[in-house]
C-alpha positions, 0 to 999 in steps of 0.5 A: 122856643125849646125847653131842655131837661138836664139829666144830671144832679151836678150843680156845676153843670146846672150853673154852666147852663144858667150862666149861658142863658139856659134854665133847664129842668133837672131830672136825675137819671140815677143810673148805676155808673159802676154797673154800666161800666162793668157791663160795657167792659165785659162786652168791650174790654178795650173801650177807651176812657173817652168812649166810656164817658160817652157810653155813660152819658148815653145811658143816662140820657136814655133812662131819662128819655124813657122816664119822660115818655111823651114829653116834648122837651130836649134831654141832655145827659153828660158824664165825665171821667179823668184819664191818667196813663190810660186808667179811668178815674171817676168819683172817688167816693171815699177819703182814702180813694181821693187821697190815693188818687191825688198823690198819684196825679199831683204835679202830673197831667191828665185828660178830662173826658166829658161825654154828651148825649142830646135827645130830641123826642119831637123829631126822634133824633139823637146826637152826642160826642165827647169833649176832652181837655188836658189838665195840669195839676199842681204839685200840692203838699200833703198839708194842702191835700189834707185840707182839700180832702177835709172839705169833702169836695173831691169825694163826689166829683169826677177825678176828685177835683173841680175847676169851679170850686174849692179845688181850683187853686190846685189846677195849674192850667188846662188845654181845652175849653174850661167848661169841658173840665167843669162837666159840660162843654158849651161849644160842643152843646151848641154844635150838637143843637145844630146837628138837630137843627135847633138854633142856640137861642131857641134854647137859651131864650126858652 
């Protein structure tokens, strides 16, 4: 059996893993996402939104791997960003930003990118990939928007919305795997484990 460390504070990601039979330990990376984004864009101004999600996931995974030096557990890190018209939207952070973003996306379509980075300290191998899903947002009213903002939920999640929480009624449909939008694509995780020659049930039964 193989144990897993989730390098994320996201309760949604933790819930996805537990619901699929994996009960990981949690070690939060505390990576400064804004600082990482600023640095990578300085080096690569044309980095795509999907590429940014992957870079952020790798930064988080590397930080936790180094913190757990000598530990034999797998480390899984993820990061999600919402792309609208080529622009990247992370966590709004404030009501004002969340309101502005929702007024921009309501009734429209965006793409949620989730980067994954899986580290196996036993073999010294790493693997990762980005999963993407298209999100069709409802054309919500100002009253509905203000009610959603009052919950506080959209301030601290990528793109300012959730599929598994209070924001679910405001997403009309998605194209892609739902877990990608929640923040951790389970089918992709299974494939990444396979890349490291680790069967799914070795982790799910740990």
